[in-house]
Structures are given as C-alpha cells and as structure tokens.
A tleap script that builds the chain and sets N, CA, C and O, in Angstrom:
source leaprc.protein.ff14SB
mol = sequence {
  NMET VAL PHE LEU TRP HIE ALA GLY ARG GLU
  VAL VAL CYS ARG ARG LEU LYS ILE PRO ARG
  TYR PRO ARG SER LEU TYR GLU LEU GLU LEU
  ALA ALA ALA GLU HIE ALA LEU ALA ARG LEU
  LEU GLU LYS LYS ARG CPRO
}
set mol.1.N position { 47.367 184.744 164.004 }
set mol.1.CA position { 47.130 183.321 163.940 }
set mol.1.C position { 45.644 183.010 163.932 }
set mol.1.O position { 45.188 182.105 163.233 }
set mol.2.N position { 44.899 183.766 164.712 }
set mol.2.CA position { 43.455 183.531 164.805 }
set mol.2.C position { 42.781 183.888 163.491 }
set mol.2.O position { 41.937 183.139 162.999 }
set mol.3.N position { 43.149 185.029 162.920 }
set mol.3.CA position { 42.457 185.525 161.733 }
set mol.3.C position { 42.895 184.824 160.450 }
set mol.3.O position { 42.072 184.592 159.564 }
set mol.4.N position { 44.162 184.488 160.339 }
set mol.4.CA position { 44.655 183.881 159.100 }
set mol.4.C position { 44.640 182.364 159.121 }
set mol.4.O position { 44.255 181.735 158.136 }
set mol.5.N position { 45.052 181.773 160.228 }
set mol.5.CA position { 45.155 180.315 160.308 }
set mol.5.C position { 43.973 179.680 161.009 }
set mol.5.O position { 43.844 178.456 161.013 }
set mol.6.N position { 43.105 180.488 161.602 }
set mol.6.CA position { 41.970 179.989 162.379 }
set mol.6.C position { 42.448 179.085 163.514 }
set mol.6.O position { 41.829 178.070 163.834 }
set mol.7.N position { 43.573 179.490 164.111 }
set mol.7.CA position { 44.147 178.729 165.222 }
set mol.7.C position { 43.285 178.875 166.465 }
set mol.7.O position { 42.700 179.930 166.711 }
set mol.8.N position { 43.215 177.825 167.231 }
set mol.8.CA position { 42.442 177.830 168.464 }
set mol.8.C position { 43.184 178.518 169.599 }
set mol.8.O position { 44.369 178.832 169.490 }
set mol.9.N position { 42.468 178.743 170.681 }
set mol.9.CA position { 43.023 179.442 171.843 }
set mol.9.C position { 44.250 178.741 172.390 }
set mol.9.O position { 45.234 179.405 172.717 }
set mol.10.N position { 44.227 177.431 172.498 }
set mol.10.CA position { 45.357 176.691 173.058 }
set mol.10.C position { 46.626 176.919 172.242 }
set mol.10.O position { 47.698 177.139 172.804 }
set mol.11.N position { 46.506 176.866 170.938 }
set mol.11.CA position { 47.663 177.057 170.056 }
set mol.11.C position { 48.205 178.474 170.181 }
set mol.11.O position { 49.412 178.673 170.314 }
set mol.12.N position { 47.323 179.444 170.139 }
set mol.12.CA position { 47.726 180.848 170.211 }
set mol.12.C position { 48.419 181.137 171.541 }
set mol.12.O position { 49.481 181.760 171.572 }
set mol.13.N position { 47.826 180.689 172.619 }
set mol.13.CA position { 48.408 180.936 173.942 }
set mol.13.C position { 49.781 180.290 174.071 }
set mol.13.O position { 50.711 180.896 174.603 }
set mol.14.N position { 49.904 179.084 173.593 }
set mol.14.CA position { 51.190 178.389 173.667 }
set mol.14.C position { 52.259 179.113 172.839 }
set mol.14.O position { 53.374 179.322 173.318 }
set mol.15.N position { 51.929 179.494 171.609 }
set mol.15.CA position { 52.905 180.131 170.717 }
set mol.15.C position { 53.314 181.516 171.196 }
set mol.15.O position { 54.479 181.896 171.076 }
set mol.16.N position { 52.351 182.285 171.745 }
set mol.16.CA position { 52.626 183.655 172.179 }
set mol.16.C position { 52.936 183.764 173.667 }
set mol.16.O position { 53.154 184.855 174.194 }
set mol.17.N position { 52.951 182.599 174.341 }
set mol.17.CA position { 53.255 182.558 175.772 }
set mol.17.C position { 52.281 183.411 176.598 }
set mol.17.O position { 52.674 184.124 177.522 }
set mol.18.N position { 51.013 183.310 176.233 }
set mol.18.CA position { 49.938 183.964 176.966 }
set mol.18.C position { 49.348 182.908 177.895 }
set mol.18.O position { 49.109 181.783 177.456 }
set mol.19.N position { 49.108 183.230 179.152 }
set mol.19.CA position { 48.498 182.243 180.047 }
set mol.19.C position { 47.153 181.770 179.494 }
set mol.19.O position { 46.352 182.570 179.011 }
set mol.20.N position { 46.920 180.475 179.571 }
set mol.20.CA position { 45.668 179.921 179.048 }
set mol.20.C position { 44.481 180.234 179.952 }
set mol.20.O position { 43.345 180.339 179.491 }
set mol.21.N position { 44.756 180.378 181.220 }
set mol.21.CA position { 43.694 180.621 182.198 }
set mol.21.C position { 44.083 181.783 183.076 }
set mol.21.O position { 45.257 181.845 183.439 }
set mol.22.N position { 43.249 182.689 183.449 }
set mol.22.CA position { 41.838 182.736 183.074 }
set mol.22.C position { 41.676 183.105 181.612 }
set mol.22.O position { 42.515 183.788 181.026 }
set mol.23.N position { 40.612 182.652 181.052 }
set mol.23.CA position { 40.350 182.859 179.620 }
set mol.23.C position { 40.262 184.344 179.277 }
set mol.23.O position { 40.494 184.729 178.130 }
set mol.24.N position { 39.933 185.169 180.245 }
set mol.24.CA position { 39.783 186.602 179.990 }
set mol.24.C position { 41.084 187.235 179.499 }
set mol.24.O position { 41.040 188.216 178.758 }
set mol.25.N position { 42.231 186.702 179.891 }
set mol.25.CA position { 43.504 187.243 179.400 }
set mol.25.C position { 43.629 187.057 177.890 }
set mol.25.O position { 44.066 187.960 177.177 }
set mol.26.N position { 43.241 185.884 177.417 }
set mol.26.CA position { 43.245 185.625 175.979 }
set mol.26.C position { 42.268 186.557 175.270 }
set mol.26.O position { 42.586 187.121 174.223 }
set mol.27.N position { 41.091 186.715 175.841 }
set mol.27.CA position { 40.072 187.579 175.239 }
set mol.27.C position { 40.567 189.025 175.151 }
set mol.27.O position { 40.310 189.707 174.158 }
set mol.28.N position { 41.269 189.492 176.174 }
set mol.28.CA position { 41.816 190.852 176.151 }
set mol.28.C position { 42.875 191.000 175.061 }
set mol.28.O position { 42.896 192.002 174.346 }
set mol.29.N position { 43.748 190.014 174.933 }
set mol.29.CA position { 44.778 190.057 173.886 }
set mol.29.C position { 44.152 190.023 172.503 }
set mol.29.O position { 44.604 190.727 171.600 }
set mol.30.N position { 43.124 189.216 172.330 }
set mol.30.CA position { 42.451 189.123 171.043 }
set mol.30.C position { 41.758 190.438 170.692 }
set mol.30.O position { 41.806 190.879 169.544 }
set mol.31.N position { 41.126 191.054 171.664 }
set mol.31.CA position { 40.473 192.344 171.430 }
set mol.31.C position { 41.498 193.412 171.063 }
set mol.31.O position { 41.248 194.233 170.179 }
set mol.32.N position { 42.640 193.409 171.728 }
set mol.32.CA position { 43.696 194.375 171.408 }
set mol.32.C position { 44.195 194.155 169.979 }
set mol.32.O position { 44.454 195.116 169.255 }
set mol.33.N position { 44.329 192.904 169.580 }
set mol.33.CA position { 44.776 192.597 168.212 }
set mol.33.C position { 43.738 193.064 167.187 }
set mol.33.O position { 44.095 193.605 166.140 }
set mol.34.N position { 42.468 192.854 167.488 }
set mol.34.CA position { 41.410 193.302 166.575 }
set mol.34.C position { 41.426 194.816 166.406 }
set mol.34.O position { 41.269 195.322 165.295 }
set mol.35.N position { 41.617 195.541 167.509 }
set mol.35.CA position { 41.663 197.006 167.440 }
set mol.35.C position { 42.894 197.481 166.671 }
set mol.35.O position { 42.805 198.422 165.882 }
set mol.36.N position { 44.023 196.848 166.892 }
set mol.36.CA position { 45.243 197.223 166.174 }
set mol.36.C position { 45.077 196.981 164.678 }
set mol.36.O position { 45.484 197.813 163.866 }
set mol.37.N position { 44.487 195.859 164.311 }
set mol.37.CA position { 44.255 195.553 162.900 }
set mol.37.C position { 43.295 196.565 162.279 }
set mol.37.O position { 43.511 197.020 161.156 }
set mol.38.N position { 42.247 196.915 163.001 }
set mol.38.CA position { 41.289 197.897 162.491 }
set mol.38.C position { 41.959 199.253 162.275 }
set mol.38.O position { 41.690 199.919 161.275 }
set mol.39.N position { 42.828 199.672 163.202 }
set mol.39.CA position { 43.543 200.949 163.043 }
set mol.39.C position { 44.448 200.920 161.814 }
set mol.39.O position { 44.502 201.891 161.060 }
set mol.40.N position { 45.150 199.820 161.613 }
set mol.40.CA position { 46.014 199.702 160.434 }
set mol.40.C position { 45.214 199.755 159.138 }
set mol.40.O position { 45.626 200.391 158.167 }
set mol.41.N position { 44.087 199.093 159.132 }
set mol.41.CA position { 43.264 199.097 157.920 }
set mol.41.C position { 42.670 200.474 157.648 }
set mol.41.O position { 42.522 200.865 156.490 }
set mol.42.N position { 42.329 201.210 158.697 }
set mol.42.CA position { 41.826 202.571 158.518 }
set mol.42.C position { 42.905 203.482 157.933 }
set mol.42.O position { 42.601 204.333 157.097 }
set mol.43.N position { 44.135 203.321 158.350 }
set mol.43.CA position { 45.236 204.142 157.822 }
set mol.43.C position { 45.460 203.884 156.341 }
set mol.43.O position { 45.873 204.782 155.607 }
set mol.44.N position { 45.189 202.657 155.898 }
set mol.44.CA position { 45.429 202.277 154.499 }
set mol.44.C position { 44.349 202.796 153.566 }
set mol.44.O position { 44.534 202.804 152.349 }
set mol.45.N position { 43.229 203.227 154.116 }
set mol.45.CA position { 42.138 203.722 153.261 }
set mol.45.C position { 42.542 205.036 152.603 }
set mol.45.O position { 43.157 205.893 153.238 }
set mol.46.N position { 42.193 205.189 151.329 }
set mol.46.CA position { 42.524 206.453 150.632 }
set mol.46.C position { 41.653 207.601 151.058 }
set mol.46.O position { 41.815 208.716 150.561 }
savepdb mol mol.pdb
quit
C-alpha cells in the first residue's frame, strides 16, 4: 500500500490491523516489507 498507493501510516495501520502507536511498530513492519520486496526482486534478476 505504501509503495504502490502512497498510502499514509494511518490507512496502512487500519487496513493491516497494525497498532498506530508507538510509531516504531509501523516502522518495523515497513522495514520488513522493504527487505522482503528487495529479496524478491533479487531472485528475479537473471
């Protein structure tokens, strides 16, 4: 949602049922998503 729709933290937290506060929980989830996306993109490289 963040990367494709440019959704804000409030929207993402509400849709994924992630606590809005403390903000660090959102930041951890976002970092995990970034790492997962990077791993997938690396696998797709020839």
